[in-house]
Backbone of each chain as ProteinMPNN parsed JSONL, in Angstrom:
{"seq_chain_A": "MAVMNKRRFFHRRKICRFCADSNLKINYKEPSTLKYFITERGKIIPRRISGTCAKHQRHLAQEIKRARAIALLPYVGTYES", "coords_chain_A": {"N_chain_A": [[7.858, 23.404, -26.815], [5.777, 24.01, -29.381], [3.454, 26.331, -29.934], [2.509, 29.332, -28.471], [1.187, 30.038, -25.359], [-1.095, 32.065, -24.96], [-2.414, 33.4, -22.596], [-1.101, 32.79, -19.514], [-1.697, 30.983, -16.729], [-0.292, 30.437, -13.516], [2.038, 29.189, -14.447], [4.541, 26.94, -14.083], [7.454, 25.375, -13.315], [8.126, 23.606, -11.987], [9.657, 20.482, -10.522], [8.645, 17.247, -10.871], [8.131, 15.508, -7.561], [8.154, 13.022, -7.09], [9.368, 11.779, -8.983], [11.949, 12.944, -9.28], [12.571, 12.035, -6.624], [13.63, 8.652, -6.201], [13.062, 6.989, -3.951], [11.123, 8.178, -2.616], [7.71, 6.628, -1.396], [4.841, 6.506, -2.929], [1.636, 5.63, -1.509], [-1.079, 4.602, -0.151], [-0.976, 3.624, 2.682], [0.752, 5.708, 4.143], [-0.202, 8.608, 5.355], [1.205, 10.361, 5.849], [3.101, 11.571, 3.802], [1.341, 11.859, 1.628], [-0.593, 14.014, 2.705], [0.831, 16.169, 1.69], [-0.263, 16.844, -0.675], [-3.024, 17.57, -0.594], [-5.559, 19.883, -0.254], [-6.469, 22.392, 2.076], [-8.97, 21.87, 2.402], [-8.971, 19.399, 2.175], [-8.783, 18.595, -0.584], [-7.904, 16.738, -3.679], [-4.705, 18.399, -4.906], [-4.371, 20.194, -7.927], [-2.122, 18.509, -10.752], [-1.034, 20.848, -12.246], [-0.398, 23.406, -10.316], [0.848, 21.364, -8.263], [3.095, 20.729, -9.417], [3.396, 17.715, -10.23], [4.363, 14.949, -11.791], [2.647, 13.378, -14.746], [2.18, 10.893, -14.779], [2.593, 10.363, -11.863], [0.439, 11.806, -10.64], [-1.754, 10.551, -11.505], [-1.102, 8.04, -9.83], [-1.163, 9.123, -7.364], [-3.835, 10.398, -6.891], [-5.289, 7.972, -6.66], [-4.119, 6.576, -4.572], [-4.771, 8.689, -2.251], [-7.301, 8.979, -2.407], [-8.238, 6.079, -1.883], [-6.795, 6.156, 0.837], [-8.777, 7.857, 1.832], [-10.926, 6.209, 1.951], [-10.363, 4.374, 4.149], [-10.288, 6.17, 5.579], [-7.895, 7.028, 7.023], [-7.269, 9.51, 5.389], [-9.1, 12.387, 5.069], [-12.297, 12.937, 4.015], [-13.26, 15.423, 4.308], [-11.723, 18.483, 5.035], [-8.66, 19.254, 7.379], [-5.816, 17.29, 7.448], [-5.114, 15.681, 10.172], [-2.029, 14.882, 12.274]], "CA_chain_A": [[6.473, 23.969, -27.18], [5.543, 25.202, -30.752], [2.506, 27.222, -29.678], [2.493, 30.318, -27.284], [0.089, 29.937, -24.764], [-1.501, 33.51, -25.072], [-2.777, 33.237, -21.468], [-0.23, 31.801, -18.89], [-1.48, 31.326, -15.238], [0.019, 28.703, -12.961], [3.085, 28.328, -15.6], [5.176, 26.276, -13.107], [8.438, 24.757, -13.997], [8.113, 22.802, -10.728], [10.029, 18.948, -10.842], [7.748, 15.795, -9.986], [8.714, 15.289, -6.565], [8.662, 11.703, -6.829], [10.665, 11.236, -10.289], [13.468, 13.428, -8.321], [13.474, 11.276, -5.114], [12.915, 7.895, -6.113], [12.385, 6.668, -2.353], [9.365, 8.77, -2.098], [6.944, 6.164, -2.368], [3.282, 6.762, -3.01], [1.317, 4.79, -0.82], [-1.953, 5.039, 0.933], [-0.648, 4.045, 4.027], [1.395, 6.633, 4.417], [-0.899, 9.547, 4.943], [2.228, 11.96, 6.472], [3.911, 11.889, 2.769], [0.064, 12.054, 0.657], [-0.9, 15.143, 3.156], [1.116, 17.391, 0.949], [-0.855, 17.161, -1.83], [-4.363, 17.84, -0.415], [-5.66, 21.378, 0.296], [-6.723, 22.332, 3.889], [-10.494, 21.25, 2.685], [-8.991, 17.792, 1.659], [-9.086, 18.434, -2.153], [-6.425, 16.912, -3.963], [-3.828, 19.685, -5.43], [-3.837, 19.734, -8.981], [-1.297, 18.815, -10.9], [-0.377, 22.166, -12.634], [0.083, 23.458, -8.587], [1.85, 20.419, -7.508], [4.168, 19.923, -10.185], [3.87, 16.341, -9.614], [4.086, 14.526, -13.702], [0.798, 13.101, -14.823], [1.775, 9.091, -14.099], [2.779, 10.307, -10.537], [0.006, 12.155, -10.016], [-2.821, 9.343, -11.607], [-1.113, 7.015, -8.952], [-1.339, 9.582, -6.159], [-5.228, 10.146, -6.901], [-5.526, 6.608, -6.183], [-3.816, 6.186, -3.563], [-5.516, 9.534, -1.837], [-8.623, 7.783, -2.362], [-7.838, 4.722, -1.198], [-6.378, 6.59, 2.013], [-9.981, 8.527, 2.351], [-11.853, 4.852, 2.269], [-9.963, 3.72, 5.268], [-10.19, 6.761, 7.422], [-6.46, 7.41, 7.196], [-7.375, 10.944, 5.454], [-10.349, 13.124, 5.384], [-12.837, 13.437, 2.929], [-13.627, 17.185, 3.764], [-11.12, 19.069, 6.041], [-7.381, 18.951, 7.103], [-5.204, 16.087, 8.236], [-4.286, 15.721, 11.824], [-1.45, 13.634, 12.733]], "C_chain_A": [[6.391, 25.046, -28.421], [4.72, 26.527, -30.558], [2.637, 27.974, -28.638], [1.284, 30.049, -26.838], [-0.66, 31.81, -24.631], [-1.947, 34.043, -23.55], [-2.426, 32.341, -20.464], [-0.476, 31.778, -17.424], [-0.906, 30.342, -14.654], [1.29, 28.398, -14.129], [4.165, 28.086, -14.254], [6.345, 25.293, -13.647], [8.993, 23.837, -12.877], [8.815, 21.021, -11.429], [9.044, 18.24, -10.193], [8.616, 15.671, -8.592], [9.397, 13.567, -6.704], [9.491, 11.191, -7.993], [11.964, 11.58, -9.642], [13.731, 12.996, -7.55], [12.686, 9.909, -5.714], [12.395, 6.959, -4.863], [11.441, 7.318, -1.853], [8.552, 7.688, -2.9], [5.306, 6.723, -1.798], [2.616, 5.739, -2.473], [0.101, 4.94, 0.109], [-1.796, 4.707, 2.162], [0.328, 4.496, 4.95], [0.678, 8.451, 4.516], [0.067, 10.899, 5.162], [2.98, 12.184, 4.91], [2.17, 12.341, 1.624], [-0.908, 13.459, 1.512], [-0.234, 16.153, 2.225], [0.522, 17.43, -0.326], [-2.978, 16.928, -1.661], [-4.564, 19.248, 0.195], [-6.184, 21.244, 1.843], [-8.216, 21.609, 3.697], [-10.333, 19.939, 2.524], [-8.936, 17.759, 0.474], [-8.023, 18.111, -2.388], [-6.182, 18.01, -4.775], [-3.831, 19.128, -6.98], [-2.852, 19.874, -9.895], [-0.167, 20.177, -11.628], [0.344, 23.105, -11.381], [1.227, 22.631, -8.516], [2.949, 20.493, -8.112], [4.227, 18.423, -10.449], [3.528, 16.096, -11.596], [2.828, 13.841, -13.587], [0.745, 11.289, -14.378], [1.693, 9.171, -12.549], [1.448, 10.641, -9.986], [-1.723, 11.271, -10.424], [-2.813, 8.492, -10.286], [-1.82, 7.871, -7.426], [-2.771, 9.958, -5.689], [-5.748, 9.181, -6.574], [-5.826, 6.351, -4.81], [-4.916, 7.147, -2.473], [-7.052, 8.995, -1.565], [-8.902, 6.526, -1.53], [-7.867, 5.097, 0.599], [-7.59, 7.131, 2.86], [-10.801, 7.229, 2.462], [-11.477, 4.551, 3.638], [-9.568, 4.677, 6.313], [-8.79, 7.533, 7.697], [-6.389, 9.396, 6.648], [-8.515, 11.357, 5.334], [-10.943, 13.489, 4.235], [-12.913, 15.233, 2.65], [-12.666, 17.666, 5.144], [-9.48, 18.489, 6.097], [-6.914, 17.59, 7.617], [-4.758, 16.421, 9.396], [-3.644, 14.925, 12.185], [-1.884, 13.549, 13.841]], "O_chain_A": [[6.708, 26.231, -28.523], [5.151, 27.622, -30.922], [2.928, 27.335, -27.627], [0.339, 29.831, -27.597], [-0.138, 32.5, -23.755], [-1.776, 35.25, -23.377], [-3.055, 31.296, -20.298], [0.312, 32.41, -16.721], [-0.955, 29.254, -15.227], [1.353, 27.267, -14.61], [4.509, 29.026, -13.537], [6.013, 24.422, -14.452], [10.143, 23.397, -12.879], [8.505, 20.534, -12.515], [8.617, 18.554, -9.082], [9.84, 15.761, -8.684], [10.521, 13.098, -6.521], [10.234, 10.217, -7.869], [12.886, 10.785, -9.463], [14.901, 13.104, -7.184], [11.457, 9.879, -5.775], [11.364, 6.291, -4.94], [10.939, 7.088, -0.753], [8.465, 7.543, -4.119], [4.863, 7.139, -0.728], [2.974, 4.668, -2.963], [0.334, 5.445, 1.207], [-2.417, 5.398, 2.97], [0.692, 4.043, 6.035], [1.093, 9.348, 3.782], [-0.163, 12.056, 4.811], [3.56, 13.269, 4.91], [2.264, 13.326, 0.892], [-1.897, 13.876, 0.908], [-0.955, 17.125, 2.001], [1.004, 18.26, -1.096], [-3.818, 16.367, -2.364], [-3.8, 19.693, 1.052], [-6.258, 20.24, 2.552], [-8.669, 20.892, 4.59], [-11.304, 19.196, 2.664], [-9.06, 16.586, 0.121], [-7.05, 18.627, -1.838], [-7.099, 18.61, -5.336], [-3.447, 18.004, -7.304], [-2.462, 21.019, -10.126], [1.049, 20.332, -11.513], [1.513, 23.474, -11.491], [2.382, 23.03, -8.666], [3.955, 20.333, -7.422], [5.272, 17.991, -10.936], [2.82, 16.742, -12.369], [2.116, 13.744, -12.588], [-0.177, 10.626, -13.904], [0.998, 8.386, -11.904], [1.085, 10.014, -8.99], [-2.695, 11.413, -9.682], [-3.83, 8.185, -9.664], [-2.672, 7.417, -6.662], [-3.076, 9.924, -4.497], [-6.869, 9.336, -6.089], [-6.825, 6.094, -4.137], [-5.809, 6.529, -1.894], [-7.635, 8.714, -0.518], [-9.754, 6.263, -0.681], [-8.616, 4.582, 1.429], [-7.66, 7.039, 4.086], [-11.565, 7.353, 3.42], [-12.443, 4.462, 4.395], [-8.942, 4.497, 7.357], [-8.667, 8.481, 8.472], [-5.765, 10.288, 7.224], [-9.289, 10.425, 5.553], [-10.377, 14.234, 3.435], [-12.772, 15.971, 1.676], [-12.944, 17.176, 6.239], [-9.009, 17.656, 5.322], [-7.711, 16.852, 8.195], [-4.05, 17.406, 9.604], [-4.253, 13.929, 12.575], [-1.59, 12.584, 14.546]]}, "seq_chain_B": "MNRYETFSIFDMEATSDERKVILERIEALISGRNGTLLVFDKWGGRKLAYPIGKKNQGYYVRIDYCGNGELVDAIEQMLRHDHRVLRFMTVLQASDIDPDALKAEMAEAEKAPEPAAAPEKEVTAPKAETTPIESEIEEKE", "coords_chain_B": {"N_chain_B": [[-1.046, -17.555, -7.923], [-2.297, -14.752, -5.888], [-1.158, -11.777, -4.563], [-2.492, -9.993, -1.655], [-3.546, -7.689, 0.079], [-5.273, -6.76, 3.283], [-7.035, -4.444, 4.891], [-8.088, -3.401, 8.111], [-9.882, -2.187, 10.349], [-10.867, -2.17, 13.64], [-13.127, -1.956, 16.156], [-12.418, 0.076, 18.799], [-13.642, -0.284, 21.272], [-13.444, -3.117, 21.299], [-11.984, -5.996, 23.234], [-8.858, -7.204, 23.347], [-8.818, -9.498, 23.347], [-10.929, -10.616, 21.912], [-10.334, -9.602, 19.559], [-8.201, -11.047, 18.589], [-9.466, -13.317, 18.773], [-10.674, -13.02, 16.42], [-9.071, -12.855, 14.336], [-7.61, -15.089, 14.609], [-9.253, -16.707, 13.559], [-9.259, -15.91, 10.524], [-6.738, -16.607, 10.399], [-6.787, -18.948, 10.395], [-8.912, -19.663, 8.469], [-7.216, -18.839, 5.872], [-5.097, -20.709, 6.258], [-6.743, -22.953, 5.581], [-7.424, -22.42, 3.225], [-5.593, -23.119, 1.015], [-3.874, -21.038, 1.208], [-1.288, -18.198, 1.602], [-0.308, -16.85, 4.927], [0.971, -14.051, 5.467], [1.99, -11.349, 7.0], [0.578, -10.069, 9.74], [0.561, -7.287, 10.927], [-0.245, -4.997, 12.955], [-1.588, -2.068, 13.529], [-2.673, -0.578, 15.946], [-4.754, 1.391, 18.191], [-5.539, 4.117, 16.605], [-6.535, 7.789, 15.662], [-9.426, 8.486, 13.503], [-10.178, 9.95, 10.544], [-12.205, 10.633, 10.06], [-15.424, 10.348, 11.699], [-16.595, 6.863, 11.96], [-19.524, 5.393, 12.117], [-20.291, 6.908, 14.419], [-17.844, 6.628, 16.111], [-14.613, 7.631, 16.902], [-12.422, 7.198, 17.389], [-10.336, 3.942, 16.106], [-8.904, 0.382, 15.822], [-6.311, -0.572, 14.163], [-5.539, -3.09, 11.665], [-3.458, -4.572, 9.688], [-3.699, -7.123, 7.334], [-1.235, -9.048, 5.847], [-1.319, -11.201, 2.469], [-1.545, -14.336, 0.737], [-2.964, -15.414, -1.953], [-6.323, -16.822, -3.42], [-9.301, -15.286, -5.461], [-11.396, -16.631, -4.316], [-10.482, -16.784, -1.469], [-9.918, -14.34, -0.622], [-12.577, -13.399, -0.924], [-14.203, -15.106, 1.29], [-12.52, -14.131, 3.415], [-13.552, -11.342, 3.212], [-16.351, -11.82, 3.973], [-16.634, -12.813, 6.265], [-15.525, -10.444, 7.861], [-17.319, -8.678, 7.304], [-19.681, -9.787, 8.401], [-19.11, -9.789, 10.919], [-19.382, -7.589, 14.012], [-17.722, -6.101, 15.463], [-15.8, -4.861, 13.455], [-15.445, -2.42, 11.962], [-14.35, -1.655, 9.594], [-13.668, -2.263, 6.049], [-10.984, -3.105, 3.731], [-9.573, -4.368, 1.02], [-6.985, -5.012, -1.106], [-4.995, -5.12, -4.564], [-2.187, -6.334, -4.584], [0.051, -7.937, -5.798], [-0.106, -9.801, -8.906], [0.411, -13.68, -9.518], [2.378, -14.903, -8.246], [4.986, -16.621, -6.441], [4.468, -18.144, -3.23], [5.986, -19.438, -1.424], [8.862, -18.136, -2.324], [8.358, -15.426, -1.847], [8.192, -14.875, 0.855], [10.809, -16.279, 1.617], [12.343, -14.468, 0.416], [11.336, -11.913, 2.137], [12.101, -13.165, 4.872], [15.08, -12.989, 4.166], [15.188, -10.02, 4.079], [14.441, -9.077, 6.989], [16.516, -10.103, 8.47], [18.337, -8.858, 7.04], [19.919, -5.405, 7.697], [19.26, -3.214, 5.996], [16.17, -2.082, 3.919], [16.661, -3.925, 1.537], [15.796, -6.373, 0.311], [14.676, -7.386, -1.665], [15.587, -5.553, -4.147], [18.193, -6.628, -3.655], [18.141, -9.376, -4.592], [17.121, -8.985, -7.281], [19.198, -7.74, -8.365], [21.397, -9.566, -7.993], [20.265, -11.278, -10.106], [20.789, -10.277, -12.757], [23.423, -10.156, -13.112], [23.752, -13.032, -13.393], [22.989, -13.39, -15.828], [24.487, -11.23, -17.598], [27.071, -12.593, -17.484], [27.167, -14.837, -19.681], [26.702, -13.753, -21.851], [28.903, -11.662, -21.475], [31.171, -13.693, -22.055], [30.521, -14.399, -24.934], [31.28, -12.251, -26.075], [34.161, -12.18, -25.889], [34.468, -14.4, -27.376], [33.79, -14.202, -29.785], [35.634, -11.796, -30.336]], "CA_chain_B": [[-1.294, -16.934, -6.329], [-2.166, -13.363, -5.734], [-0.896, -11.351, -3.14], [-3.523, -9.452, -1.079], [-3.317, -6.705, 1.522], [-6.698, -5.802, 3.494], [-6.526, -3.085, 5.648], [-9.289, -3.69, 8.457], [-10.661, -0.976, 11.044], [-11.651, -2.693, 14.441], [-13.85, -1.093, 17.271], [-11.505, -0.018, 19.877], [-14.33, -0.932, 22.493], [-13.435, -4.407, 21.589], [-11.009, -6.245, 23.545], [-7.924, -7.206, 22.745], [-8.965, -11.188, 23.463], [-12.248, -10.856, 20.762], [-9.67, -9.041, 18.059], [-7.403, -12.037, 18.673], [-10.279, -14.611, 18.364], [-11.55, -12.719, 15.255], [-7.448, -12.931, 13.853], [-7.199, -16.825, 14.363], [-10.317, -17.069, 12.768], [-9.017, -15.319, 9.545], [-5.589, -17.01, 10.045], [-7.378, -20.641, 9.752], [-9.349, -19.51, 6.924], [-6.27, -18.586, 4.826], [-4.423, -21.716, 6.094], [-7.541, -23.686, 5.228], [-7.512, -22.588, 1.602], [-4.047, -23.062, 0.653], [-3.219, -19.558, 1.328], [-0.068, -18.005, 2.979], [-0.453, -15.747, 5.401], [2.726, -13.498, 5.51], [2.028, -10.418, 8.024], [-0.022, -9.329, 10.643], [0.65, -5.858, 11.082], [-1.427, -4.347, 13.846], [-1.026, -0.281, 13.63], [-3.029, 0.121, 17.054], [-5.634, 2.437, 17.754], [-5.829, 5.503, 15.829], [-7.512, 8.72, 15.389], [-10.078, 8.345, 12.374], [-10.078, 11.143, 9.705], [-14.04, 11.137, 10.478], [-16.028, 9.406, 12.254], [-16.915, 6.133, 11.507], [-20.367, 4.654, 12.972], [-19.965, 7.505, 15.377], [-16.779, 6.403, 16.535], [-13.571, 8.869, 16.386], [-10.782, 6.245, 17.086], [-10.063, 2.475, 15.774], [-7.817, -0.109, 15.949], [-6.119, -0.66, 12.509], [-4.632, -3.851, 11.445], [-3.23, -4.631, 7.984], [-3.334, -8.344, 6.997], [-1.112, -9.447, 4.297], [-1.218, -12.867, 2.282], [-1.425, -15.201, -0.837], [-4.383, -16.771, -2.013], [-7.099, -16.509, -4.685], [-10.256, -14.446, -5.187], [-12.248, -16.996, -2.892], [-10.14, -16.837, -0.274], [-10.697, -12.723, -0.487], [-14.484, -13.023, -0.764], [-14.458, -15.555, 2.335], [-12.259, -13.445, 4.552], [-14.42, -10.331, 3.538], [-17.391, -11.935, 4.346], [-15.93, -13.078, 7.571], [-14.997, -9.136, 8.542], [-18.669, -7.903, 7.277], [-20.689, -10.251, 9.453], [-18.642, -9.094, 12.609], [-20.174, -6.281, 14.269], [-16.648, -5.18, 15.896], [-14.891, -4.846, 12.378], [-15.707, -1.261, 11.383], [-14.315, -1.487, 7.987], [-11.9, -3.112, 5.666], [-10.47, -2.53, 2.179], [-8.881, -5.389, 0.314], [-6.193, -4.275, -2.113], [-3.967, -6.382, -5.083], [-0.792, -5.936, -4.46], [0.831, -8.201, -6.946], [-0.543, -11.217, -9.275], [0.902, -14.353, -10.236], [3.596, -14.655, -7.534], [5.275, -17.669, -5.68], [4.427, -17.719, -1.689], [7.729, -19.349, -1.027], [9.529, -17.22, -2.648], [8.348, -14.543, -1.313], [8.611, -15.558, 2.307], [12.29, -16.645, 1.629], [12.605, -12.466, 0.421], [10.923, -11.324, 3.53], [13.097, -13.486, 5.814], [16.087, -12.167, 4.316], [14.531, -8.582, 4.79], [14.205, -9.053, 8.505], [17.721, -10.701, 8.725], [19.551, -7.613, 6.365], [19.019, -4.393, 8.011], [17.965, -2.069, 5.063], [14.858, -3.168, 3.729], [16.93, -4.115, 0.258], [16.152, -7.867, 0.158], [14.086, -7.467, -3.155], [16.707, -5.203, -5.016], [19.348, -7.49, -3.763], [17.711, -10.561, -5.551], [17.15, -8.308, -8.516], [21.18, -6.861, -8.497], [22.013, -11.032, -8.858], [19.932, -12.343, -11.322], [21.073, -9.63, -13.917], [24.734, -10.563, -13.152], [23.729, -14.268, -13.798], [22.589, -12.856, -17.678], [25.462, -11.032, -18.134], [28.556, -13.371, -18.001], [27.384, -15.729, -20.862], [26.824, -12.877, -22.79], [30.442, -11.382, -21.954], [31.965, -14.712, -22.733], [30.011, -14.54, -26.122], [32.112, -11.481, -26.984], [35.305, -12.652, -26.064], [34.807, -15.492, -28.465], [33.972, -13.309, -31.166], [37.177, -11.157, -30.002]], "C_chain_B": [[-1.343, -15.521, -6.598], [-1.884, -13.046, -4.579], [-1.807, -9.687, -2.808], [-3.088, -8.675, 0.164], [-4.668, -6.432, 1.931], [-6.569, -5.47, 5.039], [-7.804, -3.225, 6.644], [-9.62, -2.634, 9.991], [-11.28, -2.042, 12.348], [-12.128, -1.883, 15.499], [-12.942, -1.249, 18.238], [-12.106, -0.218, 21.33], [-14.166, -2.329, 22.369], [-11.991, -4.937, 22.363], [-10.245, -6.942, 22.882], [-8.261, -9.034, 22.468], [-9.895, -11.463, 22.086], [-11.35, -10.304, 19.749], [-8.764, -10.502, 17.767], [-8.268, -13.484, 18.117], [-10.604, -14.952, 16.761], [-9.95, -13.142, 13.708], [-7.083, -14.407, 13.531], [-8.174, -17.122, 13.481], [-9.785, -16.937, 11.223], [-7.928, -16.386, 8.949], [-6.129, -18.666, 9.625], [-7.909, -20.556, 8.363], [-8.256, -19.812, 5.708], [-5.719, -19.902, 4.842], [-5.378, -23.03, 5.325], [-7.756, -23.984, 3.389], [-6.767, -22.781, 0.892], [-3.63, -21.677, 0.576], [-1.72, -19.377, 2.312], [-0.587, -16.956, 3.452], [1.106, -15.091, 5.828], [2.807, -12.429, 6.753], [1.024, -10.04, 8.632], [-0.001, -8.489, 11.244], [-0.515, -5.206, 11.631], [-0.605, -2.867, 14.038], [-1.225, -0.098, 15.162], [-3.925, 0.696, 16.617], [-4.812, 3.728, 17.354], [-6.665, 6.194, 15.758], [-8.392, 8.591, 14.026], [-10.179, 9.633, 11.882], [-11.329, 11.802, 9.813], [-14.464, 10.335, 10.979], [-16.497, 7.986, 11.564], [-18.337, 4.996, 12.422], [-20.392, 5.149, 14.448], [-18.868, 7.645, 16.364], [-15.618, 7.449, 16.194], [-12.387, 7.923, 16.517], [-11.114, 4.776, 16.625], [-9.089, 1.701, 15.918], [-7.643, -0.693, 14.445], [-5.458, -1.914, 12.332], [-4.519, -4.355, 9.98], [-2.682, -6.415, 7.894], [-2.884, -8.287, 5.712], [-0.605, -10.801, 4.141], [-1.842, -12.951, 1.451], [-2.178, -15.59, -0.902], [-4.838, -16.284, -3.287], [-8.372, -15.852, -4.329], [-11.322, -15.305, -4.115], [-12.089, -16.696, -1.855], [-10.439, -14.999, 0.623], [-12.124, -12.609, -0.37], [-14.668, -13.926, 0.665], [-13.827, -14.592, 3.356], [-13.071, -12.067, 4.851], [-15.682, -10.559, 4.195], [-17.137, -12.055, 5.973], [-16.375, -11.537, 8.264], [-16.537, -8.593, 8.283], [-19.649, -8.741, 8.036], [-20.233, -9.473, 10.887], [-18.867, -8.228, 12.798], [-18.738, -5.281, 14.896], [-15.747, -5.057, 14.462], [-15.944, -3.501, 11.954], [-15.941, -1.001, 9.759], [-13.386, -2.089, 7.698], [-12.277, -2.71, 4.137], [-9.408, -3.543, 2.084], [-8.173, -4.509, -1.071], [-5.281, -5.394, -2.829], [-2.782, -5.691, -4.827], [0.171, -6.526, -5.679], [0.183, -9.665, -7.394], [0.497, -11.868, -9.809], [2.412, -14.559, -9.215], [4.013, -16.082, -6.709], [4.961, -17.529, -4.257], [5.712, -17.933, -1.193], [8.631, -18.684, -1.43], [9.61, -15.894, -1.987], [8.584, -14.102, 0.18], [10.485, -15.754, 2.576], [12.979, -14.67, 1.672], [12.548, -11.876, 1.843], [11.936, -11.647, 4.588], [14.679, -12.943, 5.774], [15.986, -10.769, 5.096], [14.669, -8.733, 6.124], [15.746, -9.235, 8.825], [18.796, -9.088, 8.251], [19.28, -6.442, 7.645], [18.535, -3.394, 7.259], [17.227, -3.137, 4.42], [15.409, -3.525, 1.819], [16.917, -5.379, -0.3], [15.538, -7.847, -1.471], [15.164, -7.187, -4.459], [17.596, -6.329, -5.066], [19.271, -8.967, -4.938], [17.835, -10.016, -6.999], [18.422, -8.368, -9.222], [21.414, -8.429, -9.039], [21.736, -11.22, -9.813], [20.598, -11.422, -12.673], [22.718, -10.056, -14.215], [24.862, -11.932, -13.471], [23.796, -14.387, -15.145], [23.436, -12.389, -18.427], [26.905, -11.879, -18.481], [28.395, -14.208, -18.93], [27.629, -14.627, -21.944], [28.624, -12.058, -23.171], [31.453, -12.432, -22.832], [31.633, -14.971, -24.262], [31.157, -13.593, -26.698], [33.299, -11.894, -27.076], [35.596, -13.787, -27.162], [35.139, -15.2, -29.097], [35.466, -12.907, -31.061], [38.505, -11.903, -30.923]], "O_chain_B": [[-0.574, -15.023, -7.42], [-2.182, -13.719, -3.593], [-1.77, -8.645, -3.463], [-2.365, -9.098, 1.065], [-5.378, -5.882, 1.09], [-6.13, -6.095, 6.005], [-8.833, -3.165, 5.971], [-8.806, -3.187, 10.731], [-12.22, -2.755, 11.995], [-11.368, -0.953, 15.77], [-12.578, -2.36, 18.623], [-11.419, -0.306, 22.348], [-14.695, -2.974, 23.274], [-10.95, -4.332, 22.11], [-10.657, -7.417, 21.824], [-7.912, -9.635, 21.452], [-9.629, -12.38, 21.309], [-11.791, -10.704, 18.671], [-8.749, -10.938, 16.616], [-7.884, -14.373, 17.358], [-10.738, -15.981, 16.099], [-10.042, -13.555, 12.552], [-6.476, -14.837, 12.55], [-7.878, -17.876, 12.554], [-9.899, -17.994, 10.602], [-7.909, -16.902, 7.832], [-5.788, -19.316, 8.637], [-7.511, -21.166, 7.37], [-8.343, -20.695, 4.854], [-5.692, -20.491, 3.762], [-4.85, -23.906, 4.64], [-8.027, -24.941, 2.663], [-7.165, -22.633, -0.263], [-2.922, -21.356, -0.378], [-1.255, -20.032, 3.244], [-1.228, -16.148, 2.78], [2.064, -15.642, 6.372], [3.721, -12.642, 7.55], [0.278, -9.467, 7.838], [-0.542, -8.609, 12.343], [-1.537, -4.908, 11.012], [0.513, -2.622, 14.492], [-0.305, 0.407, 15.805], [-4.245, 0.819, 15.434], [-3.725, 4.147, 17.752], [-7.787, 5.688, 15.752], [-7.529, 8.62, 13.15], [-10.276, 10.534, 12.715], [-11.589, 13.002, 9.723], [-13.899, 9.256, 10.797], [-16.811, 8.144, 10.384], [-18.071, 4.054, 13.168], [-20.469, 4.424, 15.44], [-18.842, 8.497, 17.253], [-15.752, 8.101, 15.159], [-11.457, 7.961, 15.711], [-12.282, 4.432, 16.806], [-8.075, 2.331, 16.22], [-8.537, -1.144, 13.729], [-4.462, -1.89, 13.055], [-5.496, -4.494, 9.245], [-1.595, -6.846, 8.279], [-3.463, -7.83, 4.726], [0.093, -11.468, 4.905], [-2.665, -12.104, 1.103], [-2.524, -16.331, 0.018], [-4.196, -15.601, -4.084], [-8.682, -15.762, -3.141], [-11.955, -14.715, -3.24], [-12.994, -16.346, -1.098], [-10.866, -14.626, 1.716], [-12.705, -11.734, 0.27], [-15.483, -13.333, 1.372], [-14.605, -14.195, 4.224], [-13.311, -11.609, 5.968], [-16.157, -9.686, 4.921], [-17.581, -11.204, 6.745], [-17.335, -11.42, 9.027], [-16.981, -7.988, 9.259], [-20.654, -8.085, 8.308], [-20.905, -8.782, 11.653], [-18.698, -7.481, 11.835], [-18.694, -4.053, 14.818], [-14.584, -5.301, 14.783], [-17.126, -3.693, 11.669], [-16.832, -0.554, 9.037], [-12.46, -2.484, 8.406], [-13.278, -2.254, 3.585], [-8.483, -3.613, 2.892], [-8.698, -3.656, -1.786], [-4.829, -6.353, -2.203], [-2.605, -4.476, -4.919], [0.889, -5.811, -6.377], [-0.04, -10.552, -6.57], [1.398, -11.295, -10.423], [3.492, -14.27, -9.731], [2.999, -16.657, -6.312], [5.306, -16.389, -3.947], [6.451, -17.09, -0.685], [9.517, -18.625, -0.577], [10.652, -15.339, -1.638], [9.125, -13.048, 0.514], [11.155, -15.398, 3.546], [13.646, -13.994, 2.456], [13.494, -11.469, 2.516], [12.57, -10.765, 5.169], [15.368, -12.594, 6.732], [16.435, -10.438, 6.194], [15.65, -8.01, 6.301], [16.207, -8.349, 9.545], [19.643, -8.495, 8.918], [18.423, -6.696, 8.492], [17.575, -2.709, 7.616], [17.38, -4.355, 4.32], [14.575, -3.369, 0.926], [17.705, -5.699, -1.19], [16.183, -8.405, -2.359], [15.52, -7.956, -5.352], [17.839, -6.959, -6.096], [20.082, -9.375, -5.768], [18.582, -10.558, -7.814], [18.677, -8.871, -10.316], [21.591, -8.643, -10.238], [22.59, -11.393, -10.683], [20.892, -12.111, -13.65], [23.16, -10.242, -15.349], [25.982, -12.273, -13.851], [24.473, -15.25, -15.705], [23.526, -12.703, -19.614], [27.6, -11.784, -19.493], [29.485, -14.618, -19.329], [28.566, -14.623, -22.742], [29.269, -11.903, -24.208], [32.181, -12.209, -23.799], [32.397, -15.714, -24.877], [31.887, -13.977, -27.611], [33.748, -12.061, -28.21], [36.686, -14.016, -27.686], [36.284, -15.379, -29.511], [36.372, -13.551, -31.591], [39.663, -11.517, -30.76]]}, "name": "protein", "num_of_chains": 2, "seq": "MAVMNKRRFFHRRKICRFCADSNLKINYKEPSTLKYFITERGKIIPRRISGTCAKHQRHLAQEIKRARAIALLPYVGTYESMNRYETFSIFDMEATSDERKVILERIEALISGRNGTLLVFDKWGGRKLAYPIGKKNQGYYVRIDYCGNGELVDAIEQMLRHDHRVLRFMTVLQASDIDPDALKAEMAEAEKAPEPAAAPEKEVTAPKAETTPIESEIEEKE"}
């Protein structure tokens, strides 16, 4: 990183969970995996906080939206298993 | 042939016989249009994340099949008309696949304890490719 950011909030050095563990699949049929990536209100957690890489974040967002369409995840509110 | 997956939510108040009728009709549709039904995965009754049609529970069924776009349209049309189906969603899993090869893979997966039928096939294929290369190297040496 050549340029230093003057304001660094939420500087995370987390690794992407899905890159680290290749067995972890992102699938709209598994809300139990997806629920870690939505807030209490049901919103998708931004990448800079969850630490996922760009590719997996795109995949994750698409699968969360699919799960919401099928009522496996809520649009608003927490996921109760 | 493309591989599709249709996720449908049935009304919990519908009896299992009524569900069977609908699923059998879908099966007839699939075979009628030269498709291949792979799996009828019944998830059973489940609490919905939000009420659909004022109902809080639904019976989930996942239908895995191979076919073309017309088949998908026909299945969706049937599900749309039936008032016992609350919601459905079709997802394209893979395009241009051979249903017979896929069925063989799935049969192997059922026999083998690990769900590694596909990786097994991939592993054997590279082995076949590398042996000719090795023989070429030997010849050069």
